[in-house]
VMD Tcl script that draws the C-alpha trace (Angstrom):
set ca {
  {-20.07 2.85 8.64}
  {-19.62 3.01 4.89}
  {-16.30 3.86 3.23}
  {-15.87 6.94 1.07}
  {-16.60 6.20 -2.60}
  {-13.77 4.68 -4.61}
  {-14.21 4.60 -8.37}
  {-10.89 3.66 -9.99}
  {-10.20 4.33 -13.65}
  {-6.97 3.29 -15.41}
  {-4.63 6.26 -15.73}
  {-2.80 7.05 -19.00}
  {-3.30 3.50 -20.37}
  {-1.00 2.14 -17.62}
  {-2.93 -0.55 -15.70}
  {-0.55 -0.18 -12.73}
  {-2.09 3.22 -11.93}
  {-5.69 4.26 -11.40}
  {-7.34 7.58 -10.64}
  {-10.18 7.61 -8.14}
  {-12.93 9.49 -9.95}
  {-14.57 10.28 -6.60}
  {-11.71 12.48 -5.30}
  {-9.10 12.69 -8.08}
  {-6.31 10.90 -6.18}
  {-3.98 8.64 -8.15}
  {-3.19 5.16 -6.81}
  {-0.75 2.41 -7.72}
  {-2.50 -0.95 -7.89}
  {-1.36 -4.55 -7.56}
  {-3.36 -7.69 -8.14}
  {-3.28 -10.48 -5.58}
  {-5.33 -13.54 -4.69}
  {-5.91 -14.82 -1.17}
  {-4.33 -18.07 -0.12}
  {-5.99 -20.78 1.97}
  {-3.33 -20.11 4.62}
  {-4.61 -16.49 4.87}
  {-8.01 -17.58 6.21}
  {-9.07 -18.37 9.76}
  {-11.52 -20.83 11.26}
  {-14.46 -18.65 10.22}
  {-13.35 -19.04 6.56}
  {-12.48 -15.36 6.10}
  {-9.07 -13.74 5.74}
  {-7.57 -13.29 9.20}
  {-7.49 -9.58 10.07}
  {-3.70 -9.32 10.48}
  {-3.09 -10.67 6.97}
  {-4.33 -7.39 5.53}
  {-1.08 -5.89 6.83}
  {0.79 -8.36 4.61}
  {-1.33 -7.18 1.68}
  {-0.38 -3.58 2.54}
  {3.28 -4.63 2.41}
  {2.68 -6.31 -0.95}
  {1.17 -3.09 -2.30}
  {3.95 -0.92 -0.88}
  {6.79 -3.07 -2.21}
  {5.08 -3.38 -5.60}
  {4.77 0.41 -5.82}
  {8.44 0.89 -4.92}
  {9.56 -1.79 -7.41}
  {7.39 -0.39 -10.21}
  {8.90 3.06 -9.63}
  {12.43 1.59 -9.92}
  {13.41 1.73 -6.24}
  {12.87 -1.72 -4.69}
  {13.42 -2.25 -0.97}
  {16.54 -4.30 -1.66}
  {18.18 -1.16 -3.06}
  {16.94 0.96 -0.16}
  {18.49 -1.43 2.34}
  {21.69 -1.74 0.28}
  {22.05 2.05 0.50}
  {22.04 1.83 4.32}
  {18.43 2.73 5.12}
  {15.52 0.84 6.62}
  {11.96 2.08 7.10}
  {10.25 0.18 9.93}
  {6.58 0.75 10.59}
  {5.88 2.94 13.62}
  {2.10 3.27 13.26}
  {-0.67 1.36 11.49}
  {-4.36 2.04 10.95}
  {-6.96 -0.21 9.32}
  {-10.72 0.05 8.82}
  {-12.47 -3.15 7.71}
  {-15.65 -3.05 5.63}
  {-16.18 -6.49 4.08}
  {-14.24 -9.76 4.31}
  {-12.23 -11.62 1.74}
  {-12.39 -15.42 1.50}
  {-10.09 -18.11 0.16}
  {-9.09 -17.59 -3.47}
  {-10.77 -14.17 -3.73}
  {-9.00 -11.84 -6.14}
  {-8.18 -8.39 -4.84}
  {-6.65 -5.12 -5.90}
  {-4.28 -3.52 -3.42}
  {-4.23 0.23 -4.09}
  {-1.32 2.16 -2.58}
  {-0.29 5.80 -2.66}
  {2.42 7.83 -0.97}
  {1.09 10.06 1.80}
  {2.76 12.57 4.09}
  {6.51 13.00 3.80}
  {8.35 14.55 6.73}
  {12.01 14.86 7.65}
  {12.31 11.34 9.11}
  {8.77 9.95 8.65}
  {6.72 8.91 5.68}
  {3.27 7.47 5.20}
  {1.52 5.20 2.71}
  {-2.26 4.95 2.25}
  {-4.08 1.81 1.09}
  {-7.45 0.73 -0.27}
  {-8.07 -2.97 -0.86}
  {-10.98 -3.83 -3.14}
  {-12.49 -7.15 -4.15}
  {-11.06 -8.04 -7.56}
  {-14.43 -8.98 -9.09}
  {-17.03 -6.82 -7.35}
  {-14.94 -3.71 -6.75}
  {-16.33 -3.54 -3.22}
  {-14.02 -1.87 -0.69}
  {-12.65 -4.50 1.68}
  {-10.56 -2.21 3.88}
  {-8.68 1.06 3.98}
  {-5.59 1.91 5.96}
  {-2.20 3.49 6.34}
  {1.29 2.70 7.51}
  {3.70 5.28 8.88}
  {7.43 4.60 8.74}
  {10.55 6.10 10.28}
  {13.88 6.35 8.43}
  {16.70 4.56 10.24}
  {20.32 4.00 9.30}
  {21.89 0.54 9.42}
  {22.80 1.14 13.09}
  {19.10 1.64 13.92}
  {19.30 5.38 14.53}
  {16.72 7.84 13.12}
  {18.00 9.77 10.10}
  {16.58 11.97 7.38}
  {14.75 10.25 4.55}
  {17.10 9.29 1.74}
  {17.12 11.34 -1.46}
  {15.84 8.55 -3.73}
  {12.79 8.01 -1.53}
  {12.11 11.76 -1.51}
  {12.41 11.67 -5.30}
  {9.85 8.85 -5.47}
  {7.32 11.08 -3.66}
  {8.07 13.84 -6.18}
  {7.69 11.68 -9.29}
  {4.62 9.71 -8.18}
  {2.10 10.47 -10.95}
  {-0.29 13.26 -10.06}
}
mol new
graphics top color blue
foreach p $ca { graphics top sphere $p radius 0.5 }
foreach p [lrange $ca 0 end-1] q [lrange $ca 1 end] { graphics top cylinder $p $q radius 0.2 }
display resetview
C-alpha cells in the first residue's frame, strides 16, 4: 500500500512549518538523525523507536509554539497517550536524516490528537504516518477538561 502524496513546501519563509501541496494541510517539522542505538539486528530502525520520533515532533511543536511540556506539567496537567496508530512504508537506517512532521488533530473536551508524517531527510520518501491520542489528566491522575493554553495552541496553529 502506498501512502497519500506528501509534497511539503516551506510556509511563510518559516522553515519550522510546511504546507503539504497535495492536500493543503500545514505541518510543523523537526529535523532529526537516527542513532545507532535506534537500529535493530536487521540494521533498520526498530519499529517502536518511531514512537520516540513522534514524541520528538510533538514536544518540538509545543516548544516552538511557546508552550513546552514542562509548563504544561507545572500547571497541573499531564497528557498521557491513550491510543497510537502507525503505518510503516520504508525503513530508516543508522545516521539517516529525517523530518518529523506534526500537526494538531481532533480536540475534544478531554481528548486531543496529533498526526505525524516522517520523511527521509534526503529523499523525501515517506517513512511512516501515524497519530497519538491523549487524555487530559490532573496531577492526581483524574480526567479533566483540556487546559486553556492547550486549547489556545490548537486555535493559533497556522492554517
